[in-house]
N, C-alpha and C positions, 0 to 999 in steps of 0.2 A: 504494500500499500504506500503510495506516495502522497505525502501531505502537502497539498497545493498551497496551504497557508504559509508554509515555510519557504517554498521555492518560488519566491515572488521576483518581479522585476526590480524592485528596490534592492533586494539582496544580490541579484545578478550584477547590478551596477557596483555594489560594494565589493563583490568578488573581483571584478575587473580592476577596480581601484587598488585593492589589496595585492593583486597578482597571485592570489591563491584562494582556496575555498574559505568562506567566512566561518567563524565559530559556530554560528547557528546551524549551518549545514553539517559541519563535522560532528556536532552532537547527534544529529539525526542519523548520520551515516554510521556512527559507532553504535548507536542504539539498534539500528536495523541490521547491523553486521554486513553492510554492503561491500566493504573491502575484503570480505571473506566469503563471497558468493560461492566459490568452489572448494573451500576448505571443508573437510567433513565434519559432521556434527560432533564426532568423538573428540575433535580438537577445538570445538567452540564455534565452528562456522556454520553456514546455512546448508552446505551440501546440495546445492541445486543441480539439476540436470542442465545441459546446454540449452535446450529449448526454453526452459523456465528463465534462465539467466538472460537470454537474448531479449525476451519480451520486456523485462525489467530494464535492461540497459537501453532499449529504444525509448521507453517512457522517460527515463532520466535524462537522456540526450535531448529530448523534445522539451523538457522543462528548462534545461540550460546546457548548452554545448560543453562548457568546461566541466560541469558537474558530471555529466554522463561520461565523458572521456576519461576524467580522472579516476572515477570508480571502475570503469572498464579496464583501464591499463593497470591499476593497482590490484584489482581482483584477478586480472590475468597473471600478474607476477605471483599472486598468492596461489594460483593453480600449480606452481612449481613444487608445492608441498608434496605432491604425489610422486616426486622423484628424489626428495631429500632423505638422508639418513634419519631413521625414526627418532633418535635422540636429539638431532637438530630441529626436527619439526616440532617436537614437544617443547623445546626450549623457546624457539621463535614464536610459536602460536599460543604460548601460555598467557600472553598479554591480550586482553579483550580489545584493546585499541591498536592491535598490530596493523601495520600497513606497509606493504612492500612496493617500492618503486624500482624500476629497472630500465635497462637499455639493451636493445638487441645488438648493439654495435660491439664488435670484438676490439676493445680498446685498451686491453691490458696484457701483461705477461705475468705468469704465476710460476715461480721457480720452487720446486719441491726440494727441501732439504730436511732429511729425517722425517719427522711426523708433522711437519709444518710447511706451509706455502708462504713465500715471500712475494707480495703482489705490489706492482706499480702499474699505473695507467690512468686514463681519463675516458669518460663515457658520456655520450650526448643524449639529449632528449629523454630525460627520466621524468615522465609525467608524474605529478604528485610528490616531487622531491621534497617540498616543504612540509609535507604531512607525514613523511615516511619514518617508520621505526627502523626499517632495514632496507638495504639496497641489494639488487642482484647485478652481477657484473660478469661478462664474458671475457675469458682470458685464454691466450695461447699458453700451453703447458710446457714447462722446462723442468729438467731434473738435474740438480747440481750444475746448473748453468748451461746445459745443453738441451736444444729443442727436442721434444717428444713428437714423433711422427707416427701416422697411421700406416697401414700396409701399402697405400698408394703414394706414400711419401709427403703427404699433407700434414700441417700442424694439427695436433689434437687440440680442441677447444672445449673447455669446461666452464660452467657457471659457478660463481661464488656468492655466498650470502654475507653481506657486510653490515655491521651495525652502524646507525646514524652517527655515533660519536667517532667512528673510524674513518669517516669520508669528509672531504671538503666540498661543499656545494659551490658551483661556479655560476655566476649570474650570466646565463647564456641564453635565455628565452626572450628574445626581442623580436617578436613577430606580431603581425597586425591582429591576429585573432587567437582564440583559445588562450587568452592571456591568464586567466585564473587557473589553468592547469599547472602553472609553474613548472613547465617541463625543462628544468635547468640541467646543465651538465654537472658531473662530479668527478672527483679524482682521489686518488691515494698514492702515497709514495712509501715504498719499503715497509708495507704493512705485513706483519706476520700473523697468520691465522691457522688454526688447527686444520688437519686434512679432511675432517668431517664436514667442513664448511662448503665443500664443492659438490656439485651434482651434474648430471647429464640428462638432457631431454631426449632419451632414446627408449624405444618400446621394451627393451630388455632391462631397463634401469628403473622401472616403475616399482615403487615401494609400498603403495597403498592399493587396495583391491577395488575401489570405486571405478565405475565404467568411465567417468569423465577423464581420467588420466590415460585412458586407452584411445581417447579421440585425438587424431593427429594434430599436432600443433599448428601446422600451416592453415588447415581449414578452420580450426578453432579461432585462430587470429583473424582470418579473413571475415568469418561470420560476425565476430564481435565488433570489428571495425565497421563493417557494412551497416549494422543496425544503428550505430551512432550517427552515421551519415544520413541514414533514413529518418531518425528522429529529429535531427536538426532540420532536415528538409521539410518535415511536417510542420515544424514551428515557423520556418521561413515562409512557406506558402500561405499559411493562415495570416501572417502579418502583411504579406503582399495584398491579400484580399481585402483586409481591413483598411490598408492604406489607399487602395483604389476607391473604396467606399467613401473615404473622407474627401478624396479629391473630387469625386462625383458631387458631393455636397457643396463644395466650394466653386466648382466649375463644371457645369453640367456637360457631360459628353453626349454626342449625338447617339441616336439609337443604334446606328451602324457600329460605332466605336464601342458602345456598351456591349453589344452582342458579340463583337470580336473578343473582348476580354473574357466574357462569361464562357464562350466556347473554348477559348485557350486554356482557362483555368480548369474547366471540366475535363478537357482532353489530357492535360498533364496529371491531374489528380487521378483520373482513371488509369492512366499508364503506371503511376507509382503504386496504386493500390493493387493492380494486377500482378506486378512484379513482387510486391510484398507478400502476396499470397503464395506465389510460386516459391519464393525464398523460404518461407516458413514450412511449406509442404516438403521441400527438398531437405531442409535440415532436420525436420522431424523424421523423415524417412531414413536418413542416415543414422539418427539416434536409435530408432527401432531396429535397424539392421545390427548396430552395435550390441544392443540388448539381446537380440535373438541369436546372432551368430558369433558374438564376442569379437568381431572385427568388422571393418567396413571395406567394401570392394573398392578397388581403384576407380572403377566406373562411377560409383556413387560419390567418391571424393572429388572427382573431376566435375561432377554436377554441382556440388557445394561450391567449389571454387568458381565455376562459370557463373552461377546465379548471383554470388556475392559481388563479382566484378560487374555483371550486367546491371544489377540494381544500382550500384554506385555510379556507373556511367549514365544511367537514366536519370539519376538525381541531379547530376551535373548539368545535363542538357535541359532538364525541365526547369531548374532554377535560373539558368541563363535566359530561357525564353520568357520567364515571368518577371524577372528583375525589372525591365523597363517600365512595367505597369505601376511600379511603386513610386515613380517620380523621384524627385530630389531628396525625398525622405529617406530613401535607401542610401544616399550618399552623404547624408548629414551625420557628422560625428556625434557620438553620445546618444544616439536613438537606439531603441531596442532592435528595430529593423536593421540598422547598420551593424550592430554588434553580431546579430545572428548571421547576417551575410558575411561578415569577416570571419566568423567561427567556421562557417561552412567552407569558405575558399581557403581556409588554412588546413582544416582537418582532411579535406578531400585531396590534399596534396601527398597524402601518405603513400610512400613508394610501393607498398604491397598491393594497392588497388588502382594504380594509375592506368595500367594496361588492360584492355577488355578481354584478354586471352590468358 
């Protein structure tokens, strides 16, 4: 349940001014355990299925882009609990206000010396960095100063869990939108951590039995990002319709102009609704397949990837077509419409969903 009385336009403005989620939202997030969407109930989380989580993430993104994105990315980092050593997961998730921020960038080197790793590096785009209790960081593995390679001669990469006191946050999120995500960079230098702090996102490295951890990470990421783009699109198109209505009151459009707008809005709305239904049907089918077969076929996974990208592309085109109808209100700084437009055109730049194939 999303409390609309809390996720108001006033607090969205406050969030953007702060450059992070405001205390009022964080209190609600911790109470609802939204940073632990995929953490099992035995460790204090919600233990949601992927379809359940996607519906919630879409609603949160529609309420506010930065809100939905921060929860999605931090909950996504929390999904890594399914690959952590059990002693580490109990330690990390014992805090009811645990929040993991991370970066997919391989920005560090971890040199194994005895039972410890010596880590140095820097990582970009850690959404929710200012709220995080822990960070996840991908590193190339070394042992006693020498690179560790796989059978094909490529560097082995593992992820590490770092405590917030161990990292330095770098003020690097200077973009026009999604400002309140606080997606800053972070770094460490010569940090020594025990070897149980590392984990690998591989099918044979799963440490928990819940089916969510057997859902392939690529399609998991594509789907969770797609619903954020979908949610922001829903918010944007509602605002465009309201803005056009206000323009109609001030300056009456001709019947031909009004009809053109109404047909355009209906066409784009129906297009997004149709793809949304296809998206959830496809994801639900993949989840059922996992539940029944304990695996998802490559054909089904390709369908999930394809519909996630197709939905994202449709949102881009649809919003571009409707944007002119909002008039200069959409270009005026500090308006809700402009913020949502900026959020959309920032988040839709994510490299994972740029290409339609």
